[in-house]
C-alpha positions as a Markdown table, in Angstrom:
| # | Residue | x | y | z |
|---|---|---|---|---|
| 1 | Unk | -0.2 | 0.2 | 0.1 |
| 2 | Unk | 0.9 | 3.7 | 0.7 |
| 3 | Unk | 4.2 | 3.0 | 2.6 |
| 4 | Unk | 5.2 | 0.7 | -0.3 |
| 5 | Unk | 4.7 | 3.5 | -3.1 |
| 6 | Unk | 8.0 | 4.3 | -5.0 |
| 7 | Unk | 7.2 | 8.1 | -4.4 |
| 8 | Unk | 7.2 | 7.5 | -0.5 |
| 9 | Unk | 9.7 | 10.0 | 1.1 |
| 10 | Unk | 11.2 | 7.0 | 2.9 |
| 11 | Unk | 12.5 | 5.5 | -0.3 |
| 12 | Unk | 16.5 | 5.7 | -0.5 |
| 13 | Unk | 18.2 | 7.9 | -2.9 |
| 14 | Unk | 19.6 | 5.0 | -4.7 |
| 15 | Unk | 16.0 | 3.9 | -5.4 |
| 16 | Unk | 14.9 | 7.2 | -6.8 |
| 17 | Unk | 14.2 | 7.1 | -10.6 |
| 18 | Unk | 17.2 | 8.2 | -12.8 |
| 19 | Unk | 15.3 | 11.1 | -14.4 |
| 20 | Unk | 15.2 | 12.9 | -10.9 |
| 21 | Unk | 19.0 | 12.7 | -10.6 |
| 22 | Unk | 19.4 | 13.9 | -14.3 |
| 23 | Unk | 17.3 | 16.9 | -13.6 |
| 24 | Unk | 19.4 | 18.1 | -10.8 |
| 25 | Unk | 22.5 | 17.7 | -12.8 |
| 26 | Unk | 21.0 | 19.8 | -15.6 |
| 27 | Unk | 20.0 | 22.5 | -13.2 |
| 28 | Unk | 23.4 | 22.8 | -11.8 |
| 29 | Unk | 24.9 | 23.0 | -15.2 |
| 30 | Unk | 22.5 | 25.9 | -16.0 |
| 31 | Unk | 23.4 | 27.6 | -13.0 |
| 32 | Unk | 27.3 | 27.4 | -13.7 |
| 33 | Unk | 26.5 | 28.7 | -17.4 |
| 34 | Unk | 24.6 | 31.7 | -16.0 |
| 35 | Unk | 27.3 | 32.5 | -13.8 |
| 36 | Unk | 29.8 | 32.4 | -16.4 |
| 37 | Unk | 27.7 | 34.5 | -18.8 |
| 38 | Unk | 27.4 | 37.1 | -16.2 |
| 39 | Unk | 31.3 | 37.4 | -15.6 |
| 40 | Unk | 31.7 | 37.7 | -19.3 |
| 41 | Unk | 29.0 | 40.6 | -19.5 |
| 42 | Unk | 30.7 | 42.3 | -16.6 |
| 43 | Unk | 34.1 | 42.1 | -18.4 |
| 44 | Unk | 32.7 | 43.5 | -21.7 |
| 45 | Unk | 30.8 | 46.2 | -20.0 |
| 46 | Unk | 34.1 | 47.3 | -18.0 |
| 47 | Unk | 36.1 | 47.3 | -21.4 |
| 48 | Unk | 33.7 | 49.2 | -23.1 |
| 49 | Unk | 33.4 | 51.9 | -20.3 |
| 50 | Unk | 37.1 | 52.2 | -20.3 |
| 51 | Unk | 37.2 | 52.6 | -24.0 |
| 52 | Unk | 34.3 | 55.0 | -23.9 |
| 53 | Unk | 36.2 | 57.1 | -21.0 |
| 54 | Unk | 39.2 | 57.4 | -23.2 |
| 55 | Unk | 37.3 | 58.7 | -26.1 |
| 56 | Unk | 35.3 | 61.4 | -24.1 |
| 57 | Unk | 35.9 | 64.7 | -25.7 |
| 58 | Unk | 38.5 | 66.8 | -23.9 |
| 59 | Unk | 39.4 | 70.3 | -24.5 |
| 60 | Unk | 42.8 | 71.9 | -25.4 |
| 61 | Unk | 44.3 | 75.5 | -26.0 |
| 62 | Unk | 45.1 | 76.1 | -29.7 |
| 63 | Unk | 47.9 | 78.1 | -28.7 |
| 64 | Unk | 49.4 | 75.9 | -26.1 |
| 65 | Unk | 48.5 | 72.2 | -26.7 |
| 66 | Unk | 49.9 | 71.2 | -23.4 |
| 67 | Unk | 46.9 | 72.9 | -21.6 |
| 68 | Unk | 44.2 | 70.1 | -21.4 |
| 69 | Unk | 40.7 | 70.2 | -19.4 |
| 70 | Unk | 37.8 | 67.9 | -19.2 |
| 71 | Unk | 35.3 | 70.9 | -19.9 |
| 72 | Unk | 35.1 | 74.1 | -21.6 |
| 73 | Unk | 36.9 | 77.3 | -20.3 |
| 74 | Unk | 40.0 | 79.3 | -21.2 |
| 75 | Unk | 43.7 | 78.8 | -21.4 |
| 76 | Unk | 45.4 | 80.1 | -17.9 |
| 77 | Unk | 48.3 | 81.4 | -20.2 |
| 78 | Unk | 46.7 | 83.3 | -23.0 |
| 79 | Unk | 43.0 | 83.4 | -21.9 |
| 80 | Unk | 41.9 | 82.0 | -25.3 |
| 81 | Unk | 38.8 | 79.6 | -25.4 |
| 82 | Unk | 39.7 | 75.9 | -25.1 |
| 83 | Unk | 38.8 | 73.9 | -28.1 |
| 84 | Unk | 37.3 | 70.2 | -28.0 |
| 85 | Unk | 39.8 | 67.6 | -29.1 |
| 86 | Unk | 38.8 | 63.9 | -29.9 |
| 87 | Unk | 40.7 | 60.7 | -29.1 |
| 88 | Unk | 41.8 | 60.5 | -32.8 |
| 89 | Unk | 43.5 | 63.8 | -32.7 |
| 90 | Unk | 45.6 | 62.4 | -29.9 |
| 91 | Unk | 46.8 | 59.6 | -32.0 |
| 92 | Unk | 50.4 | 59.8 | -33.1 |
| 93 | Unk | 50.7 | 60.3 | -36.8 |
| 94 | Unk | 52.6 | 58.1 | -39.2 |
| 95 | Unk | 55.4 | 60.4 | -39.8 |
| 96 | Unk | 56.8 | 63.7 | -38.8 |
| 97 | Unk | 55.6 | 65.3 | -42.0 |
| 98 | Unk | 52.0 | 64.3 | -41.2 |
| 99 | Unk | 52.2 | 65.8 | -37.9 |
| 100 | Unk | 53.5 | 69.0 | -39.3 |
| 101 | Unk | 50.7 | 69.1 | -41.9 |
| 102 | Unk | 48.2 | 68.5 | -39.3 |
| 103 | Unk | 49.4 | 71.3 | -37.1 |
| 104 | Unk | 49.6 | 73.7 | -40.1 |
| 105 | Unk | 45.8 | 72.8 | -40.9 |
| 106 | Unk | 44.9 | 73.3 | -37.3 |
| 107 | Unk | 46.7 | 76.6 | -36.8 |
| 108 | Unk | 45.2 | 78.0 | -39.9 |
| 109 | Unk | 41.8 | 77.1 | -38.6 |
| 110 | Unk | 42.6 | 78.7 | -35.0 |
| 111 | Unk | 43.7 | 81.9 | -37.0 |
| 112 | Unk | 40.5 | 82.2 | -38.9 |
| 113 | Unk | 38.2 | 81.4 | -35.9 |
| 114 | Unk | 39.9 | 83.7 | -33.2 |
| 115 | Unk | 40.7 | 86.5 | -35.6 |
| 116 | Unk | 44.3 | 86.7 | -34.7 |
| 117 | Unk | 45.2 | 89.1 | -37.3 |
| 118 | Unk | 43.4 | 92.5 | -37.6 |
| 119 | Unk | 43.3 | 95.7 | -39.7 |
| 120 | Unk | 44.9 | 99.1 | -39.0 |
| 121 | Unk | 42.1 | 101.6 | -39.7 |
| 122 | Unk | 41.3 | 105.0 | -39.6 |
| 123 | Unk | 39.1 | 106.0 | -36.7 |
| 124 | Unk | 36.9 | 109.2 | -36.1 |
| 125 | Unk | 37.2 | 110.8 | -32.7 |
| 126 | Unk | 34.2 | 112.8 | -31.8 |
| 127 | Unk | 34.5 | 116.1 | -29.7 |
| 128 | Unk | 33.2 | 114.5 | -26.7 |
| 129 | Unk | 35.4 | 111.2 | -26.8 |
| 130 | Unk | 38.4 | 112.8 | -25.1 |
| 131 | Unk | 39.0 | 116.3 | -23.8 |
| 132 | Unk | 42.4 | 117.9 | -24.6 |
| 133 | Unk | 43.7 | 117.8 | -21.0 |
| 134 | Unk | 47.5 | 117.5 | -20.1 |
| 135 | Unk | 49.6 | 117.8 | -17.0 |
| 136 | Unk | 51.5 | 121.1 | -16.7 |
| 137 | Unk | 53.8 | 123.2 | -14.6 |
| 138 | Unk | 54.9 | 126.6 | -14.2 |
| 139 | Unk | 58.5 | 127.4 | -15.6 |
| 140 | Unk | 61.2 | 129.7 | -14.1 |
| 141 | Unk | 60.2 | 132.6 | -16.8 |
| 142 | Unk | 56.5 | 132.3 | -15.9 |
| 143 | Unk | 55.6 | 130.3 | -18.8 |
| 144 | Unk | 53.5 | 127.3 | -18.4 |
| 145 | Unk | 54.6 | 123.9 | -20.1 |
| 146 | Unk | 52.3 | 121.2 | -20.9 |
| 147 | Unk | 52.6 | 117.6 | -22.0 |
| 148 | Unk | 50.5 | 116.7 | -24.8 |
| 149 | Unk | 50.2 | 113.6 | -26.9 |
| 150 | Unk | 51.7 | 114.1 | -30.4 |
| 151 | Unk | 48.4 | 113.5 | -32.2 |
| 152 | Unk | 46.8 | 116.1 | -30.0 |
| 153 | Unk | 49.5 | 118.6 | -30.9 |
| 154 | Unk | 48.9 | 117.9 | -34.6 |
| 155 | Unk | 45.4 | 119.2 | -34.2 |
| 156 | Unk | 46.3 | 122.3 | -32.3 |
| 157 | Unk | 46.1 | 125.9 | -33.8 |
| 158 | Unk | 49.1 | 127.9 | -33.9 |
| 159 | Unk | 47.9 | 130.1 | -31.2 |
| 160 | Unk | 45.7 | 127.8 | -29.2 |
| 161 | Unk | 43.8 | 129.0 | -26.4 |
| 162 | Unk | 43.0 | 127.1 | -23.0 |
| 163 | Unk | 42.9 | 127.4 | -19.3 |
| 164 | Unk | 45.4 | 126.5 | -16.6 |
| 165 | Unk | 44.3 | 125.5 | -13.0 |
| 166 | Unk | 47.1 | 124.8 | -10.2 |
| 167 | Unk | 46.7 | 121.7 | -7.9 |
| 168 | Unk | 47.1 | 124.2 | -5.1 |
| 169 | Unk | 44.1 | 126.3 | -6.0 |
| 170 | Unk | 42.0 | 124.1 | -8.6 |
| 171 | Unk | 39.2 | 126.8 | -8.5 |
| 172 | Unk | 41.5 | 129.6 | -9.9 |
| 173 | Unk | 41.3 | 129.1 | -13.6 |
| 174 | Unk | 43.4 | 131.3 | -15.8 |
| 175 | Unk | 43.4 | 131.6 | -19.4 |
| 176 | Unk | 46.5 | 130.8 | -21.5 |
| 177 | Unk | 47.7 | 130.9 | -25.1 |
| 178 | Unk | 50.0 | 128.7 | -27.1 |
| 179 | Unk | 53.5 | 130.5 | -27.8 |
| 180 | Unk | 55.0 | 130.4 | -31.3 |
| 181 | Unk | 57.7 | 128.0 | -30.1 |
| 182 | Unk | 57.7 | 124.7 | -31.7 |
| 183 | Unk | 56.6 | 121.6 | -30.0 |
| 184 | Unk | 59.6 | 119.8 | -28.0 |
| 185 | Unk | 59.6 | 116.1 | -28.2 |
| 186 | Unk | 59.3 | 114.7 | -24.5 |
| 187 | Unk | 59.0 | 111.0 | -24.9 |
| 188 | Unk | 57.9 | 108.6 | -27.5 |
| 189 | Unk | 54.4 | 109.6 | -27.4 |
| 190 | Unk | 54.1 | 113.2 | -26.1 |
| 191 | Unk | 55.6 | 116.7 | -26.9 |
| 192 | Unk | 56.0 | 119.6 | -24.4 |
| 193 | Unk | 54.1 | 122.7 | -25.6 |
| 194 | Unk | 54.6 | 126.3 | -23.8 |
| 195 | Unk | 51.8 | 128.7 | -23.1 |
| 196 | Unk | 51.6 | 132.1 | -21.6 |
| 197 | Unk | 49.3 | 133.7 | -19.4 |
| 198 | Unk | 46.6 | 135.5 | -21.5 |
| 199 | Unk | 44.6 | 137.2 | -18.9 |
| 200 | Unk | 46.0 | 136.5 | -15.5 |
| 201 | Unk | 42.9 | 137.8 | -13.6 |
| 202 | Unk | 45.5 | 138.6 | -10.8 |
| 203 | Unk | 46.5 | 135.1 | -10.1 |
| 204 | Unk | 50.2 | 134.5 | -9.2 |
| 205 | Unk | 51.8 | 131.0 | -9.9 |
| 206 | Unk | 55.2 | 130.2 | -8.4 |
| 207 | Unk | 57.9 | 128.4 | -10.5 |
| 208 | Unk | 57.6 | 124.6 | -10.2 |
| 209 | Unk | 53.8 | 124.7 | -9.5 |
| 210 | Unk | 52.0 | 121.9 | -10.9 |
| 211 | Unk | 48.3 | 121.7 | -12.4 |
| 212 | Unk | 46.3 | 120.8 | -15.5 |
| 213 | Unk | 45.9 | 122.6 | -18.8 |
| 214 | Unk | 42.9 | 122.1 | -20.6 |
| 215 | Unk | 42.0 | 122.7 | -24.2 |
| 216 | Unk | 38.7 | 122.9 | -26.1 |
| 217 | Unk | 37.7 | 119.3 | -27.2 |
| 218 | Unk | 37.3 | 118.6 | -31.0 |
| 219 | Unk | 36.7 | 115.9 | -33.5 |
| 220 | Unk | 39.5 | 114.5 | -35.5 |
| 221 | Unk | 40.5 | 111.5 | -37.7 |
| 222 | Unk | 43.3 | 109.3 | -36.3 |
| 223 | Unk | 45.1 | 106.1 | -37.6 |
| 224 | Unk | 44.3 | 103.4 | -34.9 |
| 225 | Unk | 45.9 | 99.9 | -34.2 |
| 226 | Unk | 44.5 | 97.5 | -31.6 |
| 227 | Unk | 46.2 | 98.3 | -28.4 |
| 228 | Unk | 46.7 | 94.6 | -27.9 |
| 229 | Unk | 48.8 | 94.6 | -31.0 |
| 230 | Unk | 51.4 | 96.9 | -29.5 |
| 231 | Unk | 54.9 | 95.4 | -27.9 |
| 232 | Unk | 57.4 | 97.3 | -26.3 |
| 233 | Unk | 61.1 | 97.4 | -26.4 |
| 234 | Unk | 64.0 | 99.6 | -25.3 |
| 235 | Unk | 64.2 | 101.1 | -28.7 |
| 236 | Unk | 60.5 | 101.7 | -28.6 |
| 237 | Unk | 57.0 | 100.2 | -29.6 |
| 238 | Unk | 56.4 | 97.7 | -32.5 |
| 239 | Unk | 53.9 | 95.3 | -33.8 |
| 240 | Unk | 54.1 | 92.0 | -35.8 |
| 241 | Unk | 53.0 | 93.2 | -39.4 |
| 242 | Unk | 51.8 | 90.5 | -41.7 |
| 243 | Unk | 53.8 | 90.8 | -45.1 |
| 244 | Unk | 52.1 | 88.2 | -47.1 |
| 245 | Unk | 52.0 | 84.3 | -47.2 |
| 246 | Unk | 53.1 | 82.8 | -43.8 |
| 247 | Unk | 55.6 | 85.7 | -43.2 |
| 248 | Unk | 55.4 | 88.2 | -40.2 |
| 249 | Unk | 57.8 | 91.1 | -39.4 |
| 250 | Unk | 58.9 | 93.3 | -36.5 |
| 251 | Unk | 57.5 | 96.8 | -37.6 |
| 252 | Unk | 58.7 | 99.8 | -35.4 |
| 253 | Unk | 56.0 | 102.4 | -34.8 |
| 254 | Unk | 55.3 | 105.6 | -33.1 |
| 255 | Unk | 52.1 | 105.8 | -31.1 |
| 256 | Unk | 50.1 | 108.8 | -29.6 |
| 257 | Unk | 47.1 | 108.7 | -27.4 |
| 258 | Unk | 45.8 | 105.3 | -25.9 |
| 259 | Unk | 42.3 | 104.7 | -25.7 |
| 260 | Unk | 42.1 | 101.8 | -23.3 |
| 261 | Unk | 38.4 | 101.5 | -23.2 |
| 262 | Unk | 37.9 | 101.6 | -26.9 |
| 263 | Unk | 40.8 | 99.1 | -27.2 |
| 264 | Unk | 43.0 | 101.0 | -29.7 |
| 265 | Unk | 46.0 | 103.4 | -29.9 |
| 266 | Unk | 46.7 | 106.2 | -32.2 |
| 267 | Unk | 49.5 | 105.3 | -34.7 |
| 268 | Unk | 51.8 | 108.5 | -35.8 |
| 269 | Unk | 54.0 | 106.5 | -38.0 |
| 270 | Unk | 55.1 | 103.0 | -39.1 |
| 271 | Unk | 51.9 | 101.7 | -40.3 |
| 272 | Unk | 49.2 | 102.4 | -43.1 |
| 273 | Unk | 45.5 | 101.7 | -43.4 |
| 274 | Unk | 46.5 | 98.9 | -45.9 |
| 275 | Unk | 48.4 | 96.8 | -43.1 |
| 276 | Unk | 47.4 | 94.0 | -41.0 |
| 277 | Unk | 48.9 | 93.2 | -37.6 |
| 278 | Unk | 48.8 | 90.3 | -35.0 |
| 279 | Unk | 46.2 | 91.5 | -32.4 |
| 280 | Unk | 45.6 | 88.4 | -30.2 |
| 281 | Unk | 48.1 | 86.5 | -28.2 |
| 282 | Unk | 50.7 | 88.9 | -29.5 |
| 283 | Unk | 53.2 | 88.4 | -26.6 |
| 284 | Unk | 53.2 | 84.8 | -26.9 |
| 285 | Unk | 53.8 | 84.7 | -30.6 |
| 286 | Unk | 56.4 | 87.4 | -30.4 |
| 287 | Unk | 58.2 | 85.1 | -27.7 |
| 288 | Unk | 58.1 | 82.1 | -30.1 |
| 289 | Unk | 59.5 | 84.6 | -32.8 |
| 290 | Unk | 62.2 | 85.6 | -30.5 |
| 291 | Unk | 63.1 | 82.2 | -29.0 |
| 292 | Unk | 63.0 | 80.1 | -32.3 |
| 293 | Unk | 65.7 | 79.8 | -34.8 |
| 294 | Unk | 64.1 | 81.9 | -37.5 |
| 295 | Unk | 66.9 | 83.6 | -39.3 |
| 296 | Unk | 67.0 | 86.8 | -37.4 |
| 297 | Unk | 64.9 | 89.3 | -35.2 |
| 298 | Unk | 63.5 | 91.3 | -38.0 |
| 299 | Unk | 61.7 | 89.0 | -40.3 |
| 300 | Unk | 60.0 | 85.7 | -39.5 |
| 301 | Unk | 58.4 | 83.0 | -41.8 |
| 302 | Unk | 55.8 | 81.4 | -39.8 |
| 303 | Unk | 54.8 | 77.9 | -40.6 |
| 304 | Unk | 52.1 | 77.8 | -38.0 |
| 305 | Unk | 50.5 | 81.1 | -38.4 |
| 306 | Unk | 48.7 | 82.8 | -41.5 |
| 307 | Unk | 46.9 | 86.0 | -41.9 |
| 308 | Unk | 43.2 | 85.5 | -43.0 |
């Protein structure tokens, strides 16, 4: 009866059907296979994640490729915007010529995008752009000397009239008039102009007394160059002028008044409206010119820069 049934729980393992034992073996094999698949999937996911991490777009400075970042920003050296670079761009080219060709193409694109070269152009200064104001002092003979920018001097009349006020008594304003003496160069940008008291109004000034001399403002046309293009040397200011193709040259210039808010300086000589000059990252490009073996200071054939 029931106790002698082959399905009884008291039946020994050796007497169970062979089908039950085979089923257990199959289940164990399936579990092992599932575990192996899980391990394989984990390895594949890890490898793909690592590869994707290497291919993530990074950012570099077009002027200083050693500067790299994981996100957008600006170069800490020249403050230009960082450009995205892919993993392919970091792969070593097959030869040195390929690397140079790739660098040239990148440089040309950077120049076009960042407008490194700019025009020299005429600019109109309205009467209210800047008053004709200069530091001045009283000479031993009672005349008043004032230092004006040379482009301001060029716009003056022969007997220009203005006012002088001392720092000791700024409310005491005296009328002055320019003498017939020629302007005397003072430094690379300014000249000394002498004035005499026209109507003293009883005001007495002591020799050496300093103050301000103000002339009526006026509109004028000036030749302007971006102030960022100007470099300085012991012999005077200069710019890097484009002379065609891939060539730049050191161009000495004379400058006048500098308009910092408007971002330009008045050029007195050395450039014309047809010229183009380097106006961005000028210091670093000039440093490369001076440090590199380029066949001299005055001329530079740049293979990585081009004017567009």
